[in-house]
C-alpha positions in Angstrom: 107.3 64.7 106.8 104.5 64.3 104.4 102.6 67.0 105.7 104.1 69.4 103.3 102.6 68.1 100.9 99.1 69.7 99.4 96.4 67.8 98.2 96.0 67.9 94.6 93.1 68.6 92.4 91.1 65.6 90.7 92.2 64.3 87.3 90.0 65.7 85.2 88.7 62.7 83.6 89.0 60.1 86.4 87.5 62.7 88.6 84.3 63.4 86.4 83.8 59.0 86.5 83.9 60.1 90.2 81.4 62.7 90.6 79.4 60.8 87.8 79.0 57.6 90.2 78.0 59.6 93.0 74.9 61.3 91.1 71.6 60.2 92.1 69.7 60.8 88.8 68.4 58.0 87.0 68.8 59.6 83.6 72.5 60.3 83.8 74.6 59.7 80.9 78.6 59.5 81.2 80.5 60.2 77.8 83.7 60.7 80.0 86.4 58.3 80.5 87.7 56.4 77.4 86.4 53.1 77.4 84.4 51.2 74.6 80.6 50.3 75.7 78.6 47.8 73.7 74.2 48.8 73.6 74.0 47.5 77.4 76.6 50.3 78.5 79.2 47.4 79.7 82.8 47.1 78.3 82.7 43.4 77.2 85.6 40.9 77.4 85.9 40.2 73.3 85.0 36.6 71.9 88.4 35.9 70.8 89.9 37.2 74.3 87.6 35.0 76.3 89.0 31.7 73.8 92.5 33.1 74.2 91.9 32.9 78.1 91.2 29.6 78.0 93.8 28.4 75.8 96.3 30.3 78.3 95.0 28.4 81.3 95.0 25.1 79.7 98.7 25.5 78.6 100.7 28.1 80.9 102.6 26.1 83.2 105.0 28.1 85.0 104.4 31.7 87.0 108.1 32.9 86.6 109.3 36.3 85.2 109.2 36.5 81.2 112.4 37.9 79.2 112.8 41.8 79.7 112.0 42.5 76.6 108.1 40.8 76.8 106.3 38.5 75.5 108.5 37.3 72.1 105.3 36.2 69.9 103.2 39.1 71.2 106.3 41.9 70.2 106.3 40.1 66.5 102.6 40.2 66.6 102.0 43.4 67.4 105.4 44.5 64.6 103.6 42.9 62.1 100.3 44.6 63.1 101.9 48.2 63.4 104.1 47.8 60.5 102.7 45.3 58.4 104.1 41.7 57.2 107.4 42.0 55.4 108.5 45.8 56.2 111.7 47.2 55.5 112.7 48.2 59.2 112.1 44.6 60.3 113.7 42.5 57.3 116.9 44.9 58.2 116.6 44.2 61.6 116.3 47.9 62.5 113.1 48.1 65.1 114.2 47.6 69.4 110.8 46.8 71.2 109.9 46.2 74.9 106.7 45.2 76.0 105.0 47.8 78.5 102.6 48.1 80.9 99.7 49.9 78.8 100.4 53.1 75.8 100.9 55.2 79.1 104.2 52.7 80.0 105.0 52.8 76.5 105.0 56.8 76.3 107.1 56.9 79.6 109.6 54.3 78.8 110.2 56.3 75.1 110.5 59.6 77.1 112.9 58.6 79.5 114.9 57.5 76.2 115.0 60.9 74.5 116.2 62.1 77.6 119.1 60.1 77.9 119.5 61.0 74.0 119.5 64.5 74.2 118.1 66.6 77.8 117.8 69.8 75.7 115.8 68.9 73.3 111.6 68.8 72.8 108.8 67.5 72.1 105.9 69.0 70.3 102.6 68.3 71.1 99.0 68.9 69.5 96.9 71.9 70.2 95.1 69.8 71.9 96.1 66.6 72.7 95.3 63.7 75.2 95.5 65.2 78.8 98.2 62.6 79.6 100.6 63.2 77.3 101.6 66.6 78.9 102.6 64.8 82.5 104.1 61.6 80.9 106.7 63.3 78.7 107.3 66.3 81.1 108.2 64.0 84.0 110.2 62.5 81.8 112.6 65.8 82.5 111.6 67.1 77.9 110.0 70.4 77.6 107.4 70.2 75.7 106.1 73.0 73.1 102.5 73.5 71.1 101.5 73.3 67.4 98.2 74.0 66.0 96.5 71.4 65.2 92.5 71.9 65.3 90.2 75.0 64.9 87.4 74.9 67.3 85.7 77.5 65.5 85.4 75.7 62.0 85.4 72.4 63.7 88.4 70.9 61.7 91.7 70.0 61.5 94.1 73.5 61.3 96.7 72.0 58.8 97.9 75.0 57.3 99.1 76.4 60.8 100.4 72.9 61.6 102.6 72.9 58.8 103.7 76.6 59.3 104.5 75.4 62.7 106.2 72.3 61.6 108.3 73.9 59.0 110.1 75.9 62.4 111.1 72.8 64.2 114.6 72.6 64.9 116.6 69.4 63.8 116.8 67.0 66.4 113.2 68.0 67.8 110.9 65.4 68.6 107.2 65.8 67.3 104.3 63.2 68.7 101.8 62.7 66.2 98.8 60.6 66.6 98.6 57.8 64.6 94.6 57.5 63.7 91.4 58.5 66.1 93.2 62.0 67.5 92.7 61.9 71.1 90.5 64.0 72.0 88.9 65.3 68.5 88.3 62.3 66.8 90.0 64.4 63.7 92.4 62.6 61.6 95.0 64.0 59.1 94.0 62.9 55.6 96.7 61.0 53.2 98.2 64.0 51.7 98.5 65.6 54.9 100.1 62.5 55.7 102.6 62.9 53.1 103.5 66.9 53.8 104.3 66.1 57.5 106.7 63.2 55.8 108.1 65.8 53.7 108.6 68.5 56.9 110.2 65.9 58.5 112.4 65.0 55.8 113.5 68.5 55.5 113.6 69.9 58.7 115.2 66.7 60.9 112.8 66.4 63.6 111.8 62.8 64.4 108.2 61.8 65.0 106.8 60.2 67.6 103.7 58.3 66.1 100.9 57.4 69.7 98.4 54.8 68.0 96.6 53.4 70.6 93.3 53.0 68.6 94.1 51.1 65.2 91.3 49.9 63.3 88.8 52.2 65.0 89.1 54.4 62.3 88.8 53.3 58.8 90.3 50.0 59.3 93.2 48.0 61.0 95.1 48.4 57.8 94.1 51.8 56.6 95.1 53.6 60.3 98.2 52.6 60.1 99.2 54.6 57.1 100.4 57.2 58.5 102.7 55.3 60.7 103.8 52.9 58.1 104.5 56.0 55.4 107.0 57.7 57.8 108.7 54.4 59.1 109.3 53.4 55.2 110.9 56.9 54.8 112.9 58.0 57.3 115.7 56.9 59.6 114.6 57.2 62.7 110.9 56.8 64.2 109.6 56.6 67.2 106.0 54.5 68.4 103.8 54.1 70.9 101.5 51.6 70.6 98.1 50.1 72.9 96.1 47.4 73.0 93.4 48.5 75.7 91.3 49.9 72.9 91.4 47.2 70.0 91.9 44.0 72.2 89.8 45.3 75.1 92.5 45.0 77.3 91.7 47.6 79.4 92.8 46.7 83.4 95.6 44.2 81.7 97.6 47.1 80.8 99.2 45.9 77.8 101.4 48.1 75.2 104.5 48.6 73.1 107.3 50.8 73.2 109.2 50.6 70.0 112.0 52.6 68.1 113.1 52.3 64.0 116.9 53.1 64.3 119.0 53.9 60.9 120.9 50.8 61.7 120.8 47.2 63.0 123.6 48.2 65.0 122.1 51.2 66.3 118.9 49.0 66.8 120.9 46.7 69.3 122.5 49.3 71.5 119.0 51.1 71.9 117.3 47.4 72.8 119.7 47.4 75.8 118.6 51.0 76.9 115.1 50.9 76.5 115.4 47.5 78.5 117.3 49.3 80.8 115.1 52.2 81.4 111.7 49.5 82.3 114.1 48.2 84.5 114.8 50.9 86.6 111.3 51.8 86.5 109.2 47.8 87.2 111.6 45.7 86.4 110.0 42.7 84.7 107.0 43.2 81.7 103.5 42.1 83.0 103.0 38.7 80.9 99.1 37.5 80.9 98.0 40.7 78.9 100.3 40.1 75.8 100.7 36.2 76.6 96.5 36.6 75.0 97.4 39.3 72.2 100.0 36.4 71.3 97.6 33.5 71.1 95.5 35.7 69.1 97.8 37.1 66.8 99.1 34.0 65.9 96.6 31.8 65.4 94.4 32.2 62.3 91.0 31.4 63.4 91.4 33.7 66.4 92.9 36.4 64.6 90.2 37.1 62.0 87.4 36.6 64.7 89.2 39.8 66.6 89.4 41.2 63.3 86.1 41.1 62.9 85.2 42.2 66.5 87.4 45.2 65.4 85.5 46.2 62.9 82.0 45.7 63.8 83.2 48.0 67.2 84.2 50.5 64.6 81.0 50.5 62.6 78.8 50.9 65.4 80.4 54.0 66.6 80.0 55.5 63.2 76.5 54.4 63.2 76.3 56.4 66.8 77.9 59.7 65.1 75.3 59.5 62.5 72.7 58.8 64.9 73.7 62.1 67.0 73.7 64.1 64.2 70.0 63.2 63.1 68.7 63.4 66.5 70.2 66.8 66.8 68.7 67.9 64.0 65.3 66.1 64.2 65.1 67.9 68.0 65.9 71.4 66.2 69.4 71.9 67.0 70.2 75.1 65.4 74.1 74.3 64.5 75.0 72.2 61.9 76.9 69.4 63.8 77.9 67.3 60.7 81.1 67.5 61.4 81.3 64.8 64.0 80.3 62.3 61.2 83.9 63.0 59.6 85.6 62.5 62.8 87.0 59.1 63.4 87.3 56.5 66.6 85.8 56.7 69.9 86.0 60.5 70.6 84.4 63.5 69.0 84.8 67.5 70.1 81.6 69.1 70.0 83.1 72.1 69.9 80.7 73.6 72.6 82.2 76.2 75.8 83.5 74.7 78.9 80.3 77.1 80.4 77.6 74.5 78.5 79.3 71.4 79.2 78.9 72.4 83.3 75.3 73.2 82.4 74.4 69.8 80.7 75.6 68.2 83.9 74.1 70.0 86.4 70.9 70.3 84.3 70.8 67.4 83.1 73.5 64.8 84.4 75.5 64.4 81.2 78.8 64.0 81.8 82.0 65.1 80.2 85.2 66.8 80.0 85.1 70.6 79.9 87.1 70.9 76.7 83.3 69.2 74.6 85.4 65.7 74.4 82.9 62.9 74.0 82.9 59.6 74.1 81.0 58.0 71.0 81.0 55.1 72.6 78.8 55.7 75.7 75.7 56.9 73.4 73.0 54.0 73.3 69.3 53.7 71.5 68.4 54.0 75.2 70.0 57.5 75.9 70.4 59.3 72.5 66.9 61.1 72.6 67.9 62.3 76.1 71.6 63.6 75.4 70.0 65.4 72.2 67.5 66.8 73.9 70.1 68.0 76.6 72.4 69.6 74.3 69.4 71.4 72.5 68.4 72.9 75.5 71.8 74.2 76.8 72.5 75.2 73.2 
């Protein structure tokens, strides 16, 4: 039976990680997989998370299932983090939500919900977008179209092209937007551009689907929610997929949130049953552990303050690494201006070099990142910056 299935190529990002591990070079550099790393190259357990783990261990009294919706305190804490305290949609009981296994689980649940609503609708995604958006949405049976987003030649957002395309999106279609720290380019919309997207959504009648996986890594926890909150405050329907992998460092715990903002509370009640039904048909019951940790942190004033400081430290460090890379490239004699890297935000940056150059730097210098030229800024350190800059100048 199973011999009919062909062997599939390795995932472009996970396969890169395998190749990096197999490389015997003592000077190899990993800028591929999107996990935060400290100066020593480790992905640390945040101090606030460690304290929450200790607290949970001493207070948890049962391993029975939690509710189908998820950890209640996690959901309320996350909704406040995303939308802000006292947001009208929360006060009006217009928000349906379930805890999901990571941001990926959130995206899939919400895609399945869209399929139930209208199997013929199209989801519009940016060019480029995170590689896993396409299978997560497409495997739910939804059609996918592309809107222009990033101009690699000029290393900047092609907002004119994006806006022009969105003017043709039909009513009822869905437009996937990155809430902040665009993956893979690191190029974020300005407040003025978010306002234009809102106006287009109001005029065209398309539904925004905001994937926000890096809140706090761009300009700050509150600042990074600007676009999401703007849309949620001014549109009857907004879809949100959130993740705690990055800003809480809970990669292996798989903690996400699938959110639907609905036009009325009555519709919200129906949608809540629908998303729980979808989750039941995929993985039955949500995992508790990661959500319980976030619940403890967000609902403990002292722990929350500590966590916010840790997020800010990660954000500032990554921004300083951007400047360090630009300065080192200039110092090493790069014949291109890479100052655009300092304008990009979050964990990722597009270096805007060719796939051939990416393959060359991997073969000659054991520097690993994906062929789109997306690099994980958090993988840069004082220990590898000189080697990285020298390698980039060489292949340029």
